[in-house]
C-alpha positions as CSV (number, residue, x, y, z in Angstrom):
1,M,-22.3,5.6,-14.9
2,G,-21.1,4.1,-12.0
3,T,-19.3,1.3,-13.6
4,T,-17.1,1.7,-16.7
5,G,-16.9,-1.6,-18.5
6,L,-14.6,-2.9,-15.3
7,Q,-14.0,0.3,-14.3
8,R,-15.7,1.6,-10.9
9,Y,-15.6,5.1,-11.4
10,L,-15.1,6.4,-7.7
11,D,-13.4,10.2,-8.0
12,Y,-16.4,12.3,-9.0
13,N,-15.1,15.3,-7.3
14,A,-12.4,15.7,-9.6
15,T,-14.6,15.3,-12.5
16,C,-18.4,14.2,-12.9
17,P,-19.7,12.2,-16.5
18,P,-20.9,14.4,-18.3
19,L,-24.1,14.5,-18.6
20,D,-26.4,13.7,-22.2
21,A,-28.3,17.1,-21.8
22,A,-25.0,18.6,-21.9
23,L,-23.6,16.9,-24.7
24,K,-26.6,17.3,-26.8
25,T,-27.1,20.9,-26.3
26,Q,-23.0,21.2,-26.8
27,A,-23.4,20.0,-30.2
28,Q,-26.9,21.9,-30.9
29,A,-25.4,25.0,-30.1
30,A,-22.1,24.2,-32.1
31,R,-24.2,23.7,-35.4
32,E,-26.8,26.1,-34.8
33,A,-25.1,29.1,-33.5
34,F,-21.9,29.2,-34.6
35,G,-21.4,32.7,-35.2
36,N,-19.6,34.7,-33.2
37,P,-21.6,36.3,-30.3
38,S,-20.0,40.4,-30.7
39,S,-20.7,40.0,-34.4
40,L,-24.2,42.0,-36.1
41,H,-25.3,40.0,-38.6
42,A,-27.9,37.5,-38.0
43,S,-25.8,34.5,-36.7
44,G,-23.7,36.5,-34.4
45,R,-27.5,37.3,-33.0
46,A,-28.1,33.7,-33.1
47,A,-25.8,32.7,-30.6
48,R,-25.7,36.1,-28.4
49,R,-28.9,34.6,-27.7
50,I,-27.8,31.6,-26.5
51,L,-25.5,33.4,-24.5
52,D,-27.6,35.5,-22.6
53,D,-30.1,32.6,-22.0
54,A,-27.5,31.0,-20.9
55,R,-26.4,34.0,-18.2
56,D,-30.1,34.6,-17.1
57,T,-30.3,30.7,-16.4
58,L,-27.5,30.3,-14.6
59,A,-28.2,33.5,-12.6
60,A,-31.3,32.8,-11.6
61,F,-29.7,29.1,-10.9
62,I,-27.4,30.4,-8.1
63,G,-29.5,33.6,-6.7
64,A,-27.3,36.2,-8.6
65,E,-27.8,39.2,-11.0
66,S,-27.3,38.2,-14.8
67,G,-24.8,41.2,-15.4
68,S,-22.8,39.6,-12.1
69,I,-21.9,36.4,-14.5
70,V,-18.6,36.4,-16.0
71,F,-17.6,33.0,-17.8
72,T,-14.1,32.0,-17.5
73,S,-12.8,28.7,-19.0
74,G,-13.3,27.3,-15.1
75,G,-12.9,27.5,-11.7
76,T,-8.8,28.0,-12.3
77,E,-9.4,31.1,-13.9
78,A,-12.9,32.4,-11.8
79,N,-10.0,32.3,-9.1
80,N,-7.1,33.7,-10.8
81,L,-9.4,36.4,-12.1
82,A,-11.1,37.5,-9.1
83,I,-7.7,37.6,-6.9
84,S,-5.3,39.4,-9.4
85,G,-7.9,41.3,-11.0
86,Y,-9.2,42.7,-8.0
87,C,-5.8,43.4,-6.5
88,A,-4.5,44.7,-9.1
89,T,-7.3,47.9,-8.6
90,Q,-5.8,47.7,-4.9
91,S,-2.6,49.6,-3.9
92,S,-0.2,46.4,-2.1
93,G,-2.4,45.0,1.3
94,H,-2.9,42.4,3.7
95,I,-4.7,39.1,2.0
96,I,-6.0,36.8,4.5
97,T,-6.4,33.4,3.1
98,T,-6.0,29.6,4.4
99,E,-3.8,27.0,4.5
100,I,-6.5,24.2,2.6
101,E,-7.4,26.5,-0.2
102,H,-7.3,25.0,-4.1
103,P,-3.9,25.6,-5.8
104,S,-6.0,28.2,-8.2
105,V,-6.1,30.2,-5.1
106,L,-3.4,29.8,-2.9
107,Q,-0.9,29.9,-5.9
108,P,-2.2,33.3,-7.3
109,V,-1.8,34.8,-4.1
110,A,1.2,33.6,-3.7
111,R,2.7,35.4,-6.5
112,L,1.2,38.8,-5.0
113,Q,3.0,37.9,-1.9
114,E,6.3,37.8,-3.7
115,A,4.8,41.1,-5.4
116,G,4.9,42.8,-1.7
117,W,1.6,41.7,-0.5
118,Q,1.6,40.8,3.1
119,V,-0.5,37.4,3.9
120,T,-1.5,35.5,6.5
121,R,-2.7,31.5,6.0
122,L,-5.4,30.5,8.6
123,R,-4.7,27.2,9.8
124,P,-8.3,24.7,9.9
125,N,-8.7,22.5,13.6
126,A,-8.0,19.0,13.5
127,E,-11.6,18.5,11.6
128,G,-10.7,20.6,9.0
129,V,-12.7,23.7,9.6
130,V,-11.3,27.2,9.8
131,V,-12.9,29.6,12.5
132,A,-14.8,32.2,11.6
133,A,-13.4,33.7,14.7
134,D,-9.8,33.1,13.4
135,V,-10.5,35.2,10.3
136,A,-11.8,38.3,12.5
137,A,-8.5,38.1,14.8
138,A,-6.3,38.1,11.8
139,L,-8.5,41.1,10.0
140,R,-6.2,44.5,9.8
141,E,-6.9,47.8,8.6
142,D,-5.2,47.5,5.2
143,T,-6.9,43.8,5.0
144,R,-8.0,44.2,0.9
145,L,-9.1,40.3,0.4
146,V,-10.3,37.7,2.1
147,A,-10.8,33.9,0.3
148,V,-12.0,30.9,2.1
149,M,-13.1,28.0,0.0
150,A,-16.6,26.7,1.1
151,A,-16.3,23.3,0.7
152,N,-12.7,21.2,0.9
153,N,-12.2,19.0,-2.1
154,E,-10.5,16.7,-0.6
155,T,-12.4,16.3,2.8
156,G,-15.4,17.7,2.0
157,V,-15.8,19.9,5.3
158,L,-17.8,22.5,4.7
159,Q,-16.9,26.5,6.1
160,P,-18.5,28.8,7.3
161,V,-18.2,31.3,4.7
162,A,-22.0,32.8,6.0
163,E,-20.2,33.5,8.8
164,I,-16.9,34.9,7.3
165,G,-18.6,36.6,4.9
166,A,-20.6,38.5,7.9
167,I,-17.3,39.4,9.2
168,C,-15.8,40.6,5.3
169,Q,-18.7,42.9,4.9
170,H,-18.3,44.8,8.6
171,H,-14.6,45.2,8.2
172,D,-15.4,46.4,4.6
173,A,-12.8,43.9,3.2
174,V,-13.2,41.9,0.2
175,F,-14.5,38.3,0.1
176,L,-14.1,35.5,-2.1
177,V,-15.7,32.0,-1.9
178,D,-14.5,29.2,-4.0
179,A,-17.5,27.5,-4.4
180,V,-16.6,24.9,-6.8
181,Q,-17.2,22.0,-4.6
182,V,-20.8,22.9,-3.3
183,L,-22.4,23.0,-6.4
184,G,-24.9,20.7,-6.8
185,K,-24.1,18.8,-3.4
186,S,-25.0,21.8,-1.1
187,R,-27.5,25.0,-0.8
188,I,-25.8,27.8,-2.9
189,A,-26.6,30.8,-0.4
190,L,-25.1,33.7,-2.1
191,R,-27.3,36.7,-0.2
192,D,-26.1,34.5,3.2
193,W,-22.6,34.3,2.5
194,K,-22.0,38.0,1.6
195,A,-19.2,37.7,-0.7
196,D,-17.8,39.4,-3.7
197,F,-16.8,37.3,-5.8
198,V,-18.1,33.2,-5.9
199,S,-16.3,30.9,-8.4
200,F,-17.7,27.7,-10.4
201,S,-17.2,25.3,-12.7
202,A,-19.4,23.2,-15.0
203,H,-17.5,19.7,-15.1
204,K,-18.2,18.8,-11.7
205,I,-22.3,18.7,-11.9
206,G,-22.4,16.8,-15.4
207,G,-21.6,19.4,-17.2
208,P,-18.6,20.3,-19.8
209,R,-15.0,20.9,-19.3
210,G,-13.4,24.1,-20.0
211,I,-16.2,26.7,-18.5
212,G,-17.0,27.8,-15.5
213,V,-18.1,31.4,-13.9
214,L,-17.0,34.2,-11.8
215,M,-19.8,35.6,-10.0
216,M,-19.1,39.6,-9.1
217,R,-20.8,41.7,-6.6
218,R,-22.5,45.3,-7.9
219,G,-19.9,47.8,-7.6
220,V,-16.5,45.7,-6.9
221,R,-14.0,46.3,-10.1
222,I,-11.2,43.9,-11.1
223,R,-8.7,45.2,-14.0
224,E,-8.4,42.5,-17.0
225,I,-5.8,39.4,-16.8
226,A,-5.6,38.9,-20.4
227,P,-6.9,42.0,-21.8
228,G,-8.3,41.7,-25.5
229,G,-11.6,42.6,-27.1
230,G,-13.6,43.7,-24.2
231,Q,-15.6,40.8,-24.2
232,E,-17.7,40.4,-20.5
233,R,-18.3,43.6,-20.2
234,K,-14.4,44.2,-20.0
235,R,-14.0,41.5,-17.4
236,R,-12.8,38.6,-19.1
237,S,-11.7,39.1,-22.5
238,G,-12.1,36.6,-25.9
239,T,-14.5,35.1,-27.3
240,E,-16.9,33.4,-25.6
241,N,-17.3,29.5,-25.6
242,V,-21.0,29.7,-26.4
243,P,-21.6,25.4,-26.5
244,A,-20.0,24.8,-23.6
245,I,-21.8,27.9,-22.0
246,A,-25.0,26.3,-23.7
247,G,-23.7,22.9,-21.7
248,F,-23.5,24.4,-18.4
249,A,-27.2,26.2,-18.6
250,A,-28.5,22.6,-19.6
251,I,-28.0,20.7,-16.5
252,L,-28.7,22.7,-13.7
253,G,-30.3,21.3,-11.6
254,K,-30.6,18.0,-13.5
255,I,-27.8,16.4,-10.5
256,G,-27.5,16.4,-7.1
257,F,-25.4,14.6,-4.6
258,D,-27.5,15.0,-1.2
259,A,-29.3,11.9,-1.4
260,L,-25.2,10.2,-0.9
261,S,-24.8,10.8,2.5
262,P,-26.2,7.0,3.1
263,L,-24.4,5.7,0.5
264,R,-20.7,7.6,2.4
265,D,-22.1,6.8,5.8
266,G,-22.3,3.1,5.1
267,F,-19.0,3.2,3.3
268,E,-17.2,4.3,6.0
269,N,-19.2,2.4,8.8
270,A,-18.1,-0.9,6.0
271,L,-14.6,0.5,6.5
272,I,-13.9,0.9,9.8
273,A,-15.4,-2.5,10.8
274,A,-13.0,-4.3,7.9
275,L,-10.1,-2.0,9.1
276,P,-10.5,-0.8,12.8
277,D,-7.5,1.3,12.2
278,A,-8.7,3.1,9.2
279,V,-7.9,7.3,10.0
280,I,-11.7,9.3,8.5
281,F,-10.6,12.9,8.4
282,G,-13.6,15.4,9.0
283,K,-15.7,13.1,10.2
284,H,-17.3,14.5,12.7
285,A,-17.9,17.9,10.8
286,S,-20.2,19.2,8.4
287,R,-19.1,17.4,4.7
288,T,-20.3,17.0,1.1
289,P,-22.8,14.8,1.2
290,N,-19.8,12.0,-1.2
291,T,-16.8,12.8,0.4
292,S,-14.6,10.5,2.1
293,M,-11.2,10.9,3.0
294,F,-9.1,8.5,4.8
295,C,-5.9,6.8,5.3
296,I,-5.0,3.3,6.2
297,P,-1.8,3.5,8.3
298,G,1.0,1.4,6.9
299,L,-0.2,1.6,3.4
300,D,1.4,4.0,0.7
301,G,-1.2,6.1,-0.6
302,E,0.4,6.2,-4.1
303,T,0.8,2.1,-4.2
304,L,-2.9,2.1,-3.0
305,L,-4.0,4.3,-5.4
306,M,-2.1,2.1,-8.0
307,Q,-3.8,-1.2,-6.6
308,L,-7.2,-0.2,-6.4
309,D,-6.6,1.1,-10.1
310,L,-5.5,-2.3,-11.6
311,A,-8.4,-3.9,-9.4
312,G,-10.8,-1.9,-11.4
313,F,-11.5,1.4,-9.0
314,S,-11.1,5.1,-10.3
315,V,-10.0,6.3,-7.1
316,A,-7.7,9.9,-5.9
317,S,-5.1,10.9,-3.3
318,G,-6.3,14.2,-2.9
319,S,-6.4,16.8,-5.6
320,A,-6.5,15.9,-9.5
321,C,-5.2,19.2,-10.0
322,S,-1.9,18.0,-7.8
323,S,-2.0,14.4,-8.2
324,G,1.0,14.1,-10.3
325,K,2.7,15.3,-6.9
326,R,4.0,12.9,-4.5
327,E,4.3,15.2,-1.2
328,P,1.8,14.8,1.0
329,S,-1.6,16.4,1.1
330,H,-1.2,20.1,1.8
331,V,-5.0,19.9,3.1
332,L,-4.4,17.1,5.4
333,L,-0.7,18.7,7.1
334,A,-2.4,21.5,7.8
335,M,-4.9,19.4,10.0
336,G,-2.1,18.7,11.8
337,V,-2.1,15.2,10.6
338,R,1.1,13.2,10.8
339,Q,2.9,13.0,7.2
340,E,3.4,9.5,7.6
341,Q,-0.7,9.4,7.7
342,A,-0.9,12.2,4.8
343,R,1.1,9.9,2.3
344,S,-1.1,7.1,3.3
345,S,-4.5,9.4,2.6
346,I,-7.1,8.2,-0.8
347,R,-9.9,10.1,-1.5
348,V,-13.4,8.2,-2.5
349,S,-16.2,11.0,-4.0
350,F,-18.9,9.2,-5.0
351,G,-21.6,9.9,-7.5
352,P,-25.8,9.8,-8.3
353,S,-24.8,6.5,-9.9
354,N,-22.8,4.6,-7.8
355,T,-24.6,1.4,-5.9
356,P,-24.2,0.6,-2.4
357,Q,-22.5,-2.8,-4.0
358,D,-20.1,-0.4,-5.2
359,A,-18.9,0.8,-1.6
360,T,-19.4,-3.0,-0.6
361,A,-16.3,-3.9,-3.2
362,L,-13.7,-1.1,-2.3
363,V,-13.9,-1.7,1.4
364,T,-13.4,-5.9,0.0
365,E,-10.7,-4.9,-2.0
366,L,-9.3,-2.5,0.6
367,A,-8.7,-5.4,3.2
368,R,-7.5,-7.7,0.6
369,I,-4.7,-5.4,-0.7
370,R,-4.1,-4.7,2.8
371,Q,-3.3,-8.2,3.5
372,R,-1.2,-9.3,0.5
373,L,0.7,-6.6,0.8
374,R,1.4,-7.7,4.6
375,S,1.8,-10.8,3.4
376,M,4.2,-9.7,1.2
377,A,6.4,-7.8,3.8
378,G,6.1,-11.2,5.8
379,A,3.3,-9.7,8.3
380,A,0.8,-11.9,9.9
């Protein structure tokens, strides 16, 4: 849905409205496969069949082995399981990550640093791209883990994970790729990435909330971060959420963002035409096709966000996971953006149901808000 009632929804990177296929499949599985998939009776076996079929479907879609799929509660748990679970099998050493990662990577890494691990956090270039050569230069003999996202959730900038993966493989360092924002938006190339861990989330592509996947390469070991009954091959305990897992599998390939580049590019061209001093972040880098992060100098991002909400536009001021915070975007600051610009930033992320009319209306409203706020301040 591009428009819900009077609200235009332009925040697909935060979450995607659920597809009918997900809702129907989830409801059917809840009704017909209500048994515990670890139970040996008929109801349990019915749930196990749905679970195994979904695992096979997901593995085939991303190009992985079925046994490498670990179901989690979402991308956040998947990243935590990879980082904390893997590092628990190692003596303390060195971790390389970047300053633009999602909090679900930055925070567990920070906890490990508090416990004695050494951490290198790389900055991207001005376009928001992490340079693979910087990763190579930061590698040490005791580097145990490298964590770099495939696409940034705020700017949409794609990272050179294939190059970084080759470097990590040569060095024998374990490599985690947060791929939550590329699913449905860019090619998933596990063989090229040479990643040991890859995280995904269903709700970014119209699936249920609360279900995700951690892909683990054969041979890599982790320790459970929440021990229990030993489900998921003793890698993630807890009774599997079979309805949500079935809903995830049902929507793979059903929704794609790859055709949205003209809509996003048209929006940005119209924005610059209407407001020439607007700044688009990562514009000259390869990005996911639906994402635009920009600022309008002189306008506070939170104020602009509220004004747009009142005008019927759902947009974001950065990561939805930290939208309650008033700090400027850590991603933009890492890119060298000034604090005042970072505080003025807005993220628009289009979805398949959005139209050029949505983009045009947003540009018109941004120009109207700018003029109104200037008038209220006594400016020309």
